C-alpha positions in Angstrom: 50.6 -14.1 -74.9 48.5 -12.1 -72.6 48.2 -11.7 -68.9 45.1 -12.5 -66.6 44.8 -10.9 -63.3 42.0 -11.5 -60.3 42.8 -8.8 -57.5 41.9 -8.3 -54.1 40.1 -11.8 -53.9 38.6 -12.0 -50.2 39.0 -14.8 -47.8 38.8 -16.2 -44.1 41.6 -18.1 -43.4 43.6 -20.3 -40.4 47.1 -19.8 -41.9 50.1 -19.1 -39.6 52.1 -20.4 -37.1 50.6 -19.4 -33.6 47.6 -21.1 -32.0 45.3 -18.1 -32.1 46.0 -18.0 -35.9 45.1 -21.3 -36.5 41.9 -21.3 -34.2 40.4 -17.6 -34.9 42.0 -17.3 -38.2 42.0 -14.1 -39.9 41.3 -12.2 -43.2 43.7 -12.4 -46.3 43.4 -10.6 -49.8 45.1 -12.7 -52.7 45.9 -11.4 -55.9 46.7 -13.7 -58.9 48.3 -12.9 -62.0 48.5 -15.7 -64.9 50.6 -15.2 -68.0 48.8 -17.2 -71.0 50.9 -18.4 -74.0 48.2 -18.6 -76.6 46.2 -15.5 -77.6 42.1 -16.2 -78.3 42.3 -16.5 -82.1 38.3 -16.1 -81.8 35.0 -15.1 -80.0 34.8 -18.5 -78.4 35.4 -19.4 -74.6 37.3 -22.3 -75.2 40.1 -20.3 -77.4 41.1 -18.8 -74.4 41.4 -19.7 -70.4 38.6 -18.7 -68.3 39.5 -16.5 -65.7 36.1 -17.8 -63.9 37.8 -21.1 -63.2 40.5 -19.4 -61.1 38.7 -18.6 -58.1 37.2 -21.7 -57.0 40.4 -23.3 -57.1 41.9 -20.6 -54.6 38.9 -21.0 -52.5 39.0 -24.6 -52.1 42.6 -24.2 -51.4 41.8 -21.7 -48.7 39.1 -24.1 -47.1 40.8 -26.8 -46.8 44.1 -26.1 -45.9 45.4 -24.7 -42.5 49.3 -24.4 -42.8 51.8 -22.7 -41.1 53.5 -20.5 -43.6 51.9 -18.2 -46.2 54.7 -19.3 -48.4 53.3 -22.8 -48.5 49.9 -21.8 -49.2 51.2 -19.4 -52.0 53.1 -22.6 -53.6 50.4 -24.5 -53.1 48.1 -21.9 -55.5 50.9 -21.9 -58.0 50.5 -25.4 -58.5 46.8 -25.9 -58.9 46.5 -22.7 -60.9 49.3 -24.2 -63.5 47.0 -27.4 -63.5 43.8 -25.4 -64.6 45.1 -24.8 -68.4 48.2 -25.9 -69.7 48.3 -22.5 -71.7 49.3 -21.0 -68.5 53.0 -20.7 -68.5 53.4 -18.4 -65.5 51.5 -17.9 -62.3 52.3 -14.8 -59.5 50.5 -14.9 -56.4 50.3 -12.2 -54.0 48.9 -12.7 -50.0 48.1 -10.0 -47.6 47.5 -11.2 -44.3 45.4 -8.3 -42.8 45.7 -8.6 -39.3 49.0 -10.2 -38.3 50.0 -10.9 -34.5 53.0 -8.5 -34.6 53.5 -5.4 -31.9 53.4 -2.3 -34.4 51.5 -0.3 -37.1 51.0 -1.6 -40.1 48.1 -2.1 -43.0 49.4 -5.8 -43.8 52.1 -8.3 -44.2 52.6 -9.7 -47.8 54.2 -12.8 -49.6 54.4 -12.8 -53.2 56.0 -15.5 -55.2 56.0 -16.7 -59.2 56.4 -19.6 -60.4 
């Protein structure tokens, strides 16, 4: 078993409950962690899970969805990433909304889920 991580992927999204979030959107950062059950047995790409397959899957989910809740988006990502390869046994996703319309001083809001 081993872990593949893609950290700090950046996207512009239209996720949120407020109308301005849906129209104007905001920047988000996504960290992905996958646990792979099979260890590569040779130096061939087909003996492992290609991490290059993950970014386009996530980018398409972000591009094509305008959900209200970040939690919904995380669940969608977990489901689709698990479909990439049957050797993926667990997926952890962390999403940070960079500019959240909350009155206060803070860097971001972060949601993390594992499935």
